[in-house]
C-alpha positions as CSV (number, residue, x, y, z in Angstrom):
1,M,0.0,0.0,0.0
2,K,1.0,3.6,-0.4
3,I,0.8,5.6,2.9
4,L,1.3,9.3,3.7
5,Y,2.3,10.5,7.1
6,I,1.8,14.2,8.0
7,G,4.0,14.9,11.0
8,S,7.4,13.4,11.8
9,G,7.4,13.4,15.6
10,Y,7.8,10.4,17.8
11,V,4.5,8.9,16.7
12,G,4.7,9.7,13.0
13,T,8.3,8.7,12.4
14,C,8.3,5.5,14.4
15,S,5.0,4.4,12.9
16,A,6.2,5.3,9.4
17,A,9.4,3.3,9.9
18,V,7.4,0.2,10.9
19,M,5.0,0.6,8.0
20,A,8.0,0.7,5.6
21,D,9.3,-2.4,7.4
22,S,5.9,-4.0,6.8
23,G,6.4,-3.6,3.0
24,H,4.4,-0.5,2.4
25,D,5.6,2.5,0.4
26,V,5.7,5.5,2.9
27,L,6.0,9.2,2.4
28,V,6.6,11.4,5.5
29,Y,5.9,15.1,5.4
30,D,6.8,17.8,7.9
31,I,7.2,21.6,7.7
32,D,10.4,21.3,9.8
33,E,13.0,21.2,7.1
34,R,15.9,20.7,9.6
35,K,14.2,17.7,11.2
36,I,13.3,16.1,7.8
37,K,16.9,16.5,6.6
38,M,18.2,14.8,9.8
39,L,15.7,11.9,9.6
40,A,16.5,11.4,5.9
41,S,20.3,11.5,6.5
42,N,20.8,7.8,7.3
43,N,23.3,9.1,9.9
44,V,22.8,7.7,13.4
45,E,24.1,10.8,15.2
46,E,21.9,13.2,13.2
47,I,18.8,11.1,13.6
48,E,19.3,10.5,17.3
49,S,19.9,14.2,17.9
50,C,16.3,15.0,17.0
51,L,14.6,11.7,17.9
52,L,16.2,9.2,20.2
53,E,14.5,5.8,19.9
54,D,16.2,2.5,20.2
55,G,16.1,0.6,16.9
56,L,14.8,3.5,14.8
57,C,18.0,4.3,12.9
58,K,18.5,0.6,12.0
59,M,14.9,0.3,10.8
60,L,15.2,3.5,8.7
61,A,18.4,2.3,7.1
62,N,17.0,-1.2,6.4
63,N,14.0,0.3,4.7
64,K,15.4,3.4,3.0
65,D,14.1,2.3,-0.4
66,R,10.5,2.3,0.9
67,I,10.4,5.4,3.0
68,T,10.9,9.0,1.9
69,F,11.1,12.2,4.0
70,T,10.1,15.5,2.6
71,A,9.5,19.1,3.6
72,D,8.2,20.0,0.1
73,Y,4.4,19.8,-0.1
74,N,4.6,19.5,-3.8
75,D,5.8,15.9,-3.1
76,V,2.6,15.3,-1.2
77,V,0.4,16.7,-3.9
78,K,2.1,14.5,-6.5
79,A,1.6,11.4,-4.4
80,L,-2.1,12.0,-3.5
81,N,-3.4,10.3,-6.7
82,D,-2.1,6.9,-5.5
83,I,-2.2,7.2,-1.7
84,D,-4.3,4.6,0.2
85,A,-4.2,6.1,3.7
86,V,-3.1,9.4,5.3
87,F,-1.9,9.2,8.9
88,M,-2.4,12.5,10.7
89,C,0.4,12.7,13.3
90,L,0.2,16.3,14.4
91,P,0.9,17.8,17.8
92,T,-2.2,18.5,19.9
93,P,-0.8,20.3,23.0
94,E,-2.9,21.8,25.8
95,K,-3.9,25.3,25.0
96,E,-1.8,27.8,27.0
97,G,-3.8,29.0,30.0
98,S,-6.6,26.4,29.5
99,E,-7.7,23.7,31.9
100,G,-7.3,20.9,29.4
101,E,-8.6,22.1,26.0
102,S,-6.5,20.8,23.2
103,D,-4.8,23.2,20.8
104,L,-5.9,21.8,17.5
105,S,-4.5,24.6,15.3
106,Y,-1.7,22.4,13.9
107,Y,-4.2,19.7,13.0
108,Y,-6.8,22.0,11.5
109,K,-4.1,23.7,9.3
110,A,-2.8,20.4,8.1
111,A,-6.2,19.0,7.5
112,N,-7.4,22.0,5.5
113,E,-4.3,22.0,3.4
114,L,-4.7,18.3,2.8
115,A,-8.4,18.6,1.9
116,S,-7.8,21.3,-0.6
117,H,-5.5,19.0,-2.6
118,L,-7.5,15.8,-2.0
119,A,-10.4,17.5,-3.8
120,K,-8.2,17.8,-6.9
121,R,-6.8,14.3,-7.0
122,N,-7.2,12.1,-10.1
123,K,-7.8,15.3,-12.1
124,G,-10.7,16.2,-9.9
125,E,-12.5,12.9,-10.3
126,Q,-11.4,11.6,-6.9
127,S,-11.9,8.1,-8.2
128,K,-9.6,6.5,-5.8
129,Y,-10.9,5.9,-2.2
130,I,-8.7,7.2,0.5
131,V,-8.7,6.9,4.3
132,I,-7.7,9.7,6.7
133,V,-6.4,8.2,9.9
134,N,-6.3,10.1,13.1
135,K,-3.1,8.8,14.8
136,S,-2.6,11.8,17.1
137,T,-4.4,11.9,20.4
138,V,-7.5,13.9,19.6
139,P,-10.8,14.7,21.1
140,V,-13.4,12.0,21.2
141,N,-15.5,13.6,18.5
142,M,-12.6,14.4,16.2
143,I,-13.9,12.2,13.4
144,N,-16.8,14.6,12.9
145,M,-14.5,17.6,12.7
146,T,-12.2,15.8,10.2
147,A,-15.1,14.8,8.0
148,Q,-16.5,18.3,8.1
149,I,-13.2,19.8,6.9
150,M,-13.1,17.3,4.0
151,N,-16.7,18.0,3.1
152,E,-16.2,21.8,3.2
153,H,-13.5,21.4,0.6
154,G,-15.5,19.1,-1.6
155,V,-13.6,15.9,-0.9
156,I,-15.5,12.8,-1.8
157,N,-14.7,9.1,-1.8
158,F,-13.0,9.1,1.6
159,G,-13.3,7.7,5.1
160,V,-12.1,8.8,8.5
161,V,-10.6,6.3,11.0
162,S,-9.4,6.6,14.6
163,N,-6.2,4.6,15.1
164,P,-4.7,5.8,18.5
165,E,-1.1,4.8,19.4
166,F,-0.1,3.4,22.8
167,L,3.6,3.7,22.4
168,V,6.1,4.1,25.3
169,E,8.9,6.6,24.5
170,G,12.2,4.9,24.4
171,K,10.5,1.7,23.4
172,A,8.4,3.0,20.5
173,I,9.9,0.8,17.8
174,E,9.6,-2.4,19.9
175,G,6.1,-1.3,20.8
176,S,5.2,-0.8,17.1
177,I,6.6,-4.2,16.1
178,R,5.1,-6.1,19.0
179,P,2.1,-4.0,20.2
180,D,-0.2,-5.5,22.8
181,R,-3.1,-4.2,20.8
182,V,-4.1,-2.4,17.6
183,I,-7.2,-0.3,17.8
184,I,-9.2,0.6,14.7
185,G,-12.2,2.9,15.1
186,A,-14.3,3.3,11.9
187,E,-17.9,3.5,10.7
188,K,-17.6,1.8,7.3
189,E,-16.6,-1.7,6.4
190,Q,-14.6,-0.3,3.5
191,D,-12.4,1.6,6.1
192,F,-11.9,-1.5,8.2
193,K,-10.9,-3.5,5.1
194,I,-8.2,-1.0,4.2
195,M,-6.9,-0.8,7.8
196,R,-6.7,-4.6,7.9
197,E,-4.4,-4.5,4.9
198,V,-2.3,-1.7,6.5
199,Y,-1.8,-3.8,9.5
200,A,-1.5,-7.2,7.7
201,R,1.8,-8.0,9.4
202,F,-0.2,-8.7,12.6
203,S,-2.9,-10.9,11.0
204,S,-1.1,-14.2,12.0
205,T,0.2,-13.0,15.4
206,N,-1.1,-12.9,18.9
207,V,-1.6,-9.1,18.8
208,K,-5.1,-8.1,19.8
209,Y,-6.7,-6.5,16.8
210,I,-9.8,-4.6,18.0
211,E,-12.3,-3.0,15.7
212,T,-14.8,-0.5,17.2
213,N,-16.4,2.8,16.4
214,P,-14.1,5.9,16.2
215,Y,-15.5,7.5,19.3
216,E,-14.7,4.5,21.5
217,A,-11.2,4.2,19.9
218,A,-10.4,7.9,20.7
219,A,-11.9,7.6,24.2
220,G,-10.0,4.4,24.9
221,K,-6.7,6.2,24.3
222,L,-7.5,9.0,26.7
223,L,-8.9,6.6,29.4
224,A,-5.9,4.3,29.2
225,N,-3.4,7.2,29.7
226,Y,-5.5,8.6,32.5
227,L,-5.6,5.3,34.3
228,L,-1.8,4.9,34.0
229,F,-1.3,8.5,35.1
230,S,-3.6,8.1,38.1
231,K,-1.7,5.0,39.3
232,L,1.5,7.1,39.3
233,A,-0.3,9.9,41.2
234,V,-1.5,7.5,43.8
235,T,1.9,6.0,44.2
236,F,3.4,9.5,44.7
237,D,0.7,11.0,46.9
238,V,-0.4,8.1,49.0
239,I,2.2,5.3,49.1
240,G,5.3,7.6,48.8
241,R,3.9,10.2,51.2
242,L,3.1,7.6,53.8
243,C,6.7,6.4,53.6
244,E,7.9,10.0,54.0
245,F,6.0,10.5,57.2
246,F,6.7,7.2,58.8
247,P,10.5,6.7,59.2
248,N,10.3,3.0,59.9
249,I,8.7,2.2,56.6
250,K,10.9,1.6,53.6
251,F,9.3,2.3,50.2
252,E,10.8,-0.7,48.4
253,N,9.6,-3.1,51.0
254,V,6.0,-1.8,51.0
255,R,6.1,-1.8,47.2
256,Q,7.0,-5.5,47.2
257,I,4.0,-6.3,49.5
258,I,1.7,-4.4,47.2
259,N,2.9,-5.5,43.8
260,T,2.8,-9.2,44.6
261,D,-1.0,-8.9,44.3
262,A,-1.8,-9.9,40.7
263,R,-4.9,-7.7,40.8
264,I,-2.7,-4.6,41.3
265,G,0.3,-5.4,39.2
266,T,3.8,-4.0,39.2
267,W,3.5,-1.1,36.6
268,G,3.8,2.4,38.0
269,L,4.6,1.4,41.6
270,Y,7.8,3.5,41.7
271,D,8.1,6.8,43.5
272,S,9.3,9.7,41.5
273,V,9.6,13.5,41.5
274,Y,7.0,13.9,38.7
275,A,5.2,12.1,35.9
276,G,6.1,14.1,32.8
277,G,6.3,13.5,29.1
278,S,4.1,14.4,26.2
279,C,1.0,12.3,26.9
280,F,-0.1,11.6,30.5
281,I,-0.6,15.2,31.7
282,K,-2.0,16.5,28.5
283,D,-4.4,13.5,27.9
284,A,-5.7,13.5,31.5
285,A,-6.4,17.2,31.3
286,S,-8.0,16.8,27.9
287,L,-10.2,14.0,29.2
288,A,-11.3,16.2,32.1
289,H,-12.0,19.2,29.8
290,Q,-14.2,17.1,27.4
291,M,-16.1,15.5,30.2
292,E,-16.7,18.9,31.8
293,E,-17.9,20.3,28.5
294,A,-20.5,17.5,28.5
295,G,-21.5,18.3,32.1
296,A,-19.7,15.5,33.9
297,N,-18.0,15.7,37.2
298,T,-14.2,15.3,36.9
299,H,-13.1,15.7,40.5
300,Q,-11.0,12.5,40.4
301,I,-9.1,13.4,37.3
302,R,-8.3,16.9,38.5
303,L,-7.1,15.5,41.9
304,S,-4.6,13.3,40.0
305,L,-3.3,16.3,38.0
306,E,-2.9,18.4,41.2
307,A,-1.2,15.5,43.0
308,N,1.4,15.3,40.3
309,K,2.1,19.1,40.5
310,F,2.3,18.9,44.3
311,Q,4.8,16.0,44.2
312,R,7.3,18.1,42.2
313,D,6.8,21.3,44.2
314,H,6.8,19.5,47.5
315,F,10.0,17.7,46.7
316,Y,11.8,21.0,46.0
317,S,10.4,22.7,49.1
318,R,11.7,20.0,51.4
319,A,15.2,21.3,51.2
320,E,14.3,24.4,53.2
321,K,11.5,23.0,55.3
322,E,13.2,19.8,56.4
323,A,17.0,20.3,55.9
324,G,17.1,24.0,56.6
325,F,19.0,24.4,53.3
326,S,19.0,27.9,51.8
327,W,19.4,28.0,48.0
328,D,20.6,31.6,48.0
329,G,24.1,31.9,46.6
330,K,24.6,28.1,46.3
331,V,26.0,26.1,43.4
332,I,23.5,23.4,42.5
333,T,24.0,20.3,40.3
334,V,21.0,19.0,38.3
335,L,21.4,15.5,37.1
336,G,18.9,14.5,34.4
337,V,16.7,16.8,32.4
338,A,14.9,14.3,30.1
339,F,11.5,13.5,31.5
340,K,12.6,9.8,31.8
341,Q,15.5,7.5,30.9
342,N,16.3,6.4,27.3
343,T,14.9,9.5,25.6
344,N,16.0,13.1,24.8
345,D,12.4,14.4,25.2
346,V,12.1,17.2,27.8
347,R,8.4,17.8,27.4
348,H,6.9,18.2,30.9
349,S,10.2,17.3,32.5
350,P,10.4,18.0,36.2
351,A,13.7,19.7,35.6
352,I,12.0,22.6,33.7
353,D,10.1,24.0,36.7
354,I,12.8,23.0,39.2
355,V,15.4,24.9,37.3
356,R,13.1,27.9,37.2
357,H,12.6,27.5,41.0
358,L,16.4,27.5,41.4
359,I,16.7,30.7,39.3
360,N,14.0,32.4,41.4
361,S,15.7,31.2,44.6
362,N,18.8,33.2,43.6
363,V,21.3,30.4,43.3
364,S,24.8,31.3,42.2
365,K,25.2,28.6,39.5
366,I,23.3,25.6,38.1
367,R,25.5,22.9,36.7
368,I,23.6,20.4,34.5
369,Y,24.3,17.1,33.0
370,D,22.1,14.7,31.0
371,P,23.4,12.0,28.6
372,A,21.0,12.8,25.8
373,A,18.6,15.7,26.4
374,L,20.9,18.8,26.9
375,P,20.4,20.2,23.3
376,M,16.6,20.1,23.8
377,F,16.8,21.6,27.3
378,K,19.1,24.4,26.1
379,N,16.5,25.6,23.7
380,L,14.2,26.3,26.7
381,F,16.7,28.2,28.7
382,N,18.3,30.5,26.1
383,P,20.0,33.5,27.9
384,K,18.7,35.7,25.1
385,N,15.2,35.2,26.5
386,D,16.3,35.8,30.1
387,P,19.8,37.0,31.2
388,R,19.4,35.0,34.4
389,Y,19.9,31.8,32.4
390,E,23.6,32.7,32.2
391,K,23.8,31.0,35.6
392,I,23.2,27.7,33.9
393,E,26.2,25.6,32.8
394,Y,26.2,22.4,30.9
395,F,28.7,19.5,31.2
396,D,29.6,16.3,29.4
397,T,29.7,14.0,32.5
398,E,28.1,13.8,35.8
399,E,31.5,14.0,37.5
400,E,32.2,17.4,35.9
401,A,28.7,18.7,36.8
402,L,29.2,17.7,40.5
403,K,32.4,19.5,41.0
404,G,32.2,22.5,43.3
405,S,28.5,22.2,44.1
406,N,26.7,22.5,47.4
407,A,23.8,20.1,46.5
408,C,22.6,17.9,43.7
409,L,19.1,17.0,42.5
410,I,18.7,13.6,40.7
411,L,15.7,14.1,38.4
412,T,15.9,11.5,35.6
413,D,16.2,7.7,36.1
414,W,19.1,7.1,33.9
415,A,20.7,3.7,34.7
416,Q,24.2,5.2,35.0
417,F,23.0,7.5,37.9
418,R,22.6,4.4,40.1
419,L,26.4,4.8,40.7
420,L,26.1,8.3,42.0
421,G,26.2,7.4,45.7
422,E,29.9,6.5,45.3
423,K,30.7,9.3,42.8
424,I,29.2,12.0,45.1
425,Q,31.4,10.8,48.0
426,S,34.5,11.0,46.0
427,I,33.8,14.5,44.4
428,C,31.6,16.4,46.9
429,P,32.8,16.5,50.5
430,P,30.1,17.1,53.2
431,P,28.3,19.1,54.3
432,Y,26.3,18.3,51.2
433,L,22.7,17.8,50.3
434,I,21.6,15.0,48.0
435,M,18.0,15.2,46.7
436,D,17.1,11.9,45.0
437,G,13.9,12.4,43.0
438,R,14.0,8.8,41.6
439,R,15.3,6.7,44.6
440,L,18.2,5.7,42.4
441,V,20.8,5.6,45.2
442,Q,18.5,4.2,47.9
443,D,20.9,1.4,48.6
444,K,23.5,4.0,49.7
445,Y,21.3,6.2,51.9
446,E,22.5,4.8,55.3
447,E,26.2,4.9,54.2
448,L,25.8,8.5,52.9
449,Q,24.2,9.6,56.2
450,S,27.1,8.0,58.1
451,K,29.6,9.9,56.0
452,G,28.0,13.3,56.8
453,Y,25.6,13.7,53.9
454,D,22.0,15.0,54.2
455,V,19.6,13.1,52.0
456,I,16.1,14.0,50.8
457,A,14.4,11.4,48.7
458,V,10.9,10.8,47.4
459,G,9.4,8.1,49.6
460,S,11.7,8.6,52.6
461,S,11.6,10.9,55.6
462,F,14.5,13.4,55.8
463,L,17.7,11.5,56.3
464,K,20.0,13.8,58.3
465,S,23.7,13.4,58.4
466,K,24.9,11.3,61.4
467,I,28.0,13.4,61.8
C-alpha cells in the first residue's frame, strides 16, 4: 500500500518506519526542514539528535528504499493520486492557560491543506478511495470535525478512521513491532478493510486487533493514559507520602508487598519526583475538559493532576522545610533533564520547573548534566530570553557537573545514575545535600548519612547526616 504521514514526531516517524518495514511505500511530510533532513540523512548521530528511539536508525536504514522524508508539499500533492491512507500525526498540546482544552490549530491547518488538494486528486474525479487516519491523540468527536473539513473542501470518496497509538517513549519501535493491541475505530466496512491491509503483518500473530467505532477508539486512548497516570499519582501522593511521614517504613519493602497482588500489578509502583512526558498530563487534562464540557464531574481526574504538581513542588520545598537548606548563593547540580530515561524528550520534564525555581531562589550557579537531552533543554533556557539563564552551565559528564556544588538533584532515572552514591562521596565532600527524585541511590542512603551527607528522597523521611 501507499501511505502518507503528515507529521514526523515520535508517533509519525516510528509508525512510518514500521510501516515501511511491513512492506508499504511510505512518504513522511513535515514543515520542519531541519528535522526532515536529519531523519533522511541515514546518519545515526543526526537522527538521534532529534529523535532518540532504540532501533529507529537501523529500521530506517534497512527500509530506506520504501520510506521518503520531505518538507516540500509538492511531493505530497504529486503522491495523493495513489495514496491509500493518510496518517495524521500532528501535535495536539494543551492550549496555553486552559484547563485541558487541546490546541488543534496544527491539526486544522494540516487537514485543511490536505483537503484542498484531495479534492483535486485524479484530475478532480477523486476516483480512488482514501482513508484519513487520526493517529494523534485527539478529542473523542474528532472524526466529525475531520469529516466536516473534508466536506467543506468538496472531498469525496473518503473515510475517517481513529487509530490511536499506545507507544512508550524509548521503546516505541519495539512497541510498534510487537504491540499489545491495535485499535481501529471506523464506521464503514470499507475503512476496516483498508486498515486490515495496512496492519496485515499482525494478522497471524497474537496481537489483539480490536475493531470498534471511532469515538470508542479515541476515548480508549484517553482513558488508558488517565488510568496509568492516576496510578502514578496514587503512588506519589499516598504510598510515597506515607513512607515519608513514617520513618520505619521503607518504600521498596512496601512496594513488594503491594505488587505481589496480581490484581494490582507492578507497573507504576515507583516513587518519582514527577510524571512528565508528552502524553499523560495532556491527555488527563483533555479527558477532564471534554467531560466537563459534556456536564460530567471530573473531580477524580483533577485530583490526579494536582497530586502530580504537588509532588514536584513539595520535593523542591523539602530542602528548606526539612533540611534548613538555603538556595541563596549556592552552586547546585541538576542530574537529568529528560522526562525519563532512554529519551531526549524534555516535554513536561520536572527539571524545567525545578530549574526555574532555582533561578528564582537566587542560586549562584546551576550545573547540569544529562546523557541525551541537553540540546533540547538548552532551547528552553536561552540567555537571550532571560539573562538570568547565564547562571546555567552544561557538562559532558556527571562528574564534571558535580564539582564545586553544594547540593545535587537527581531528576531522571538514567541507569548510570545508580552509581552516583559513590561518585558523590569522591567528588563532593560534606556538608552536602543530596536530593534523590528517583530513589536511584536508595541502597546507599545509610552509608551517605554515616559519611556526613543529608539526603532528601521521594518516599523517605528526611535522612539527616549522622556526623
